[in-house]
KOLBAPA-547259 format. One line per 5 residues: number of its first residue (from 1); for each residue x, y, z of C-alpha. Coordinates in steps of 0.5 Angstrom, whole numbers, plus 2048, in hexadecimal, padded with zeros to 3 digits. Example, Ala and Ser with C-alpha at 12.3 -4.5 7.8 and 13.67 -1.06 7.14 Angstrom:
1) 819/7F7/810 ~ 81B/7FE/80E;
***
This chain:
1) 800/800/800 ~ 803/807/7FE ~ 804/80B/805 ~ 800/811/805 ~ 7FF/815/80B;
6) 7F8/815/80D ~ 7F6/81B/812 ~ 7EF/819/816 ~ 7ED/81F/81A ~ 7EA/81D/821;
11) 7E3/820/822 ~ 7E4/81F/82A ~ 7E8/825/829 ~ 7E2/829/826 ~ 7DD/82D/828;
16) 7D7/828/829 ~ 7D2/82D/829 ~ 7D3/82F/822 ~ 7D6/828/820 ~ 7D3/828/818;
21) 7D7/82F/817 ~ 7DD/82C/81A ~ 7DD/826/816 ~ 7DC/82B/80F ~ 7E1/82F/811;
26) 7E7/82A/810 ~ 7E3/828/809 ~ 7E8/828/803 ~ 7EE/827/808 ~ 7ED/821/80D;
31) 7EE/81A/80A ~ 7E9/817/810 ~ 7E5/819/816 ~ 7E7/816/81C ~ 7E1/814/820;
36) 7E2/812/827 ~ 7DD/80E/82A ~ 7DE/80D/832 ~ 7D9/80A/836 ~ 7DB/80C/83E;
41) 7DC/804/83F ~ 7E2/802/83B ~ 7E5/809/83C ~ 7E2/80E/841 ~ 7E0/813/83C;
46) 7D9/813/838 ~ 7D9/817/831 ~ 7D4/815/82C ~ 7D1/80F/829 ~ 7CE/80C/823;
51) 7C8/811/822 ~ 7CD/817/822 ~ 7D1/813/81D ~ 7CB/812/818 ~ 7C9/819/818;
56) 7D0/81C/817 ~ 7D1/817/812 ~ 7CC/81B/80E ~ 7D0/821/80F ~ 7D6/820/80B;
61) 7D9/81B/806 ~ 7E0/81A/80A ~ 7E1/813/80C ~ 7E0/812/813 ~ 7E5/80E/817;
66) 7E1/80C/81D ~ 7E5/80A/823 ~ 7E1/806/828 ~ 7E4/806/82F ~ 7DE/802/832;
71) 7DD/7FB/835 ~ 7D9/7F6/831 ~ 7DB/7F8/82A ~ 7D9/7F2/827 ~ 7D2/7F4/828;
76) 7D3/7FC/826 ~ 7D8/7FC/821 ~ 7D4/7FA/81B ~ 7CF/7FF/81C ~ 7D4/804/81A;
81) 7D6/801/814 ~ 7CF/800/812 ~ 7CF/808/813 ~ 7D4/809/80E ~ 7DA/80A/812;
86) 7E0/809/80D ~ 7E5/805/813 ~ 7E2/803/81A ~ 7E8/801/81F ~ 7E6/7FD/825;
91) 7EB/7FC/82B ~ 7EF/7F6/82C ~ 7EE/7F6/833 ~ 7E6/7F6/832 ~ 7E5/7F0/82D;
96) 7E6/7E9/82E ~ 7E7/7E7/827 ~ 7E9/7ED/823 ~ 7EA/7E9/81C ~ 7E2/7E7/81C;
101) 7E0/7EE/81E ~ 7E5/7F1/818 ~ 7E1/7EC/813 ~ 7DB/7EF/816 ~ 7DD/7F6/815;
106) 7DF/7F5/80E ~ 7D9/7F1/80C ~ 7D5/7F7/80F ~ 7D8/7FC/80A ~ 7DE/7FF/80E;
111) 7E6/7FE/80F ~ 7E8/7FA/815 ~ 7EC/7FD/81A ~ 7EF/7FB/821 ~ 7F2/800/826;
116) 7F7/7FE/82B ~ 7F7/802/831 ~ 7FD/805/835 ~ 7FE/800/83A ~ 7FD/7FA/835;
121) 803/7F6/832 ~ 802/7F6/82A ~ 806/7F0/829 ~ 800/7EB/82A ~ 7FC/7EE/825;
126) 801/7EE/81F ~ 7FF/7E8/81D ~ 7F8/7EB/81B ~ 7FA/7F0/817 ~ 7F8/7ED/810;
131) 7F1/7ED/813 ~ 7F1/7F4/814 ~ 7F1/7FB/810 ~ 7F3/7FF/815 ~ 7F7/7FF/81C;
136) 7F6/805/820 ~ 7FC/806/825 ~ 7FA/80A/82B ~ 800/80F/82D ~ 7FC/811/833;
141) 7F7/80D/838 ~ 7F0/80C/834 ~ 7EA/810/837 ~ 7ED/818/837 ~ 7EE/81D/832;
146) 7F4/822/833 ~ 7F9/81D/836 ~ 801/81E/835 ~ 804/81A/830 ~ 808/814/832;
151) 80E/812/82E ~ 80F/80C/831 ~ 809/809/82E ~ 80C/809/827 ~ 810/803/828;
156) 809/800/827 ~ 808/803/820 ~ 80F/801/81E ~ 80D/7FA/820 ~ 807/7FA/81C;
161) 80B/7FE/816 ~ 810/7F8/816 ~ 80B/7F3/816 ~ 807/7F6/810 ~ 80D/7F7/80C;
166) 810/7F0/80C ~ 809/7ED/80B ~ 807/7F3/805 ~ 800/7F4/809 ~ 7FB/7F9/807;
171) 7FA/7FC/80E ~ 7FA/803/810 ~ 7FE/805/817 ~ 7FA/80A/81A ~ 7FC/80E/820;
176) 7F8/812/825 ~ 7FA/816/82B ~ 7FD/81D/82B ~ 7FF/81D/824 ~ 801/824/822;
181) 806/828/81E ~ 80B/826/823 ~ 80A/81F/823 ~ 807/81D/81D ~ 80E/81C/819;
186) 810/817/81F ~ 80A/813/81E ~ 80B/813/816 ~ 812/811/817 ~ 810/80B/81B;
191) 80C/808/816 ~ 805/80B/817 ~ 801/80E/811 ~ 7FA/810/814 ~ 7FA/815/819;
196) 7F4/817/81E ~ 7F5/81F/820 ~ 7F0/822/825 ~ 7F2/829/828 ~ 7F8/82A/823;
201) 7F2/82B/81E ~ 7EC/82D/821 ~ 7F0/832/826 ~ 7F3/835/820 ~ 7F1/83C/81D;
206) 7F0/838/816 ~ 7EF/831/817 ~ 7EF/82F/810 ~ 7F6/833/80F ~ 7F8/82F/815;
211) 7F6/828/812 ~ 7FB/82A/80C ~ 801/82C/810 ~ 800/825/814 ~ 800/821/80D;
216) 806/825/80B ~ 80A/823/811 ~ 808/81C/810 ~ 809/81C/809 ~ 810/81E/80A;
221) 812/819/80E ~ 80E/814/80A ~ 811/816/804 ~ 80A/816/800 ~ 806/81C/800;
226) 7FE/81B/7FF ~ 7F9/820/7FC ~ 7F4/823/801 ~ 7EE/81E/803 ~ 7F0/819/7FD;
231) 7F4/814/802 ~ 7EE/811/806 ~ 7EA/810/800 ~ 7EF/80C/7FC ~ 7F5/80A/800;
236) 7F1/804/803 ~ 7ED/802/7FD;
***
């Protein structure tokens, strides 16, 4: 797979009172919209659920990258795929049979992603990479926005990149947590090619310009620039 940087702004950092407008503000710049779903059980926070995602899906054509920080993803994840999510990622820590759920998500129409939280080793899941479209490495502890990037977690990204390259696997390696202008290059060097950015985008005066800057920084380290908005729709075709 040609490595092109995907920038996925997290709406967790946006103004929820004007969510549709916040998403439209990044059209033409963002590759994916990262949608954090938290259930107040798997993680302490509570955010949005399927009805909001279904409604928001009608407001934009940017691909949705849904990150489920919830218990029992086997029950709930397929609904997000059926609602039109481009990629649905569930946590390894919450799922007994990731391969089966990945197959279910693909059958429901989405890509399938597996998330690895801060304190979870990645090694036990490397054998599952052929069954996944995305693996999301948390570079913070899942459940809260605005945390500081933890560079020591990039070792997991390197491990996944080595395995993916050796086996010529068509998989996106996504990083989530503390991604900004001063951290995205390190993540790209480690082997990531999809980057979740919250405050770095929605805390900027011009969110679209912030996305373009982040993409340029990542592309420079990856040696492969991508036109704005094109990679998400074509990079995993």
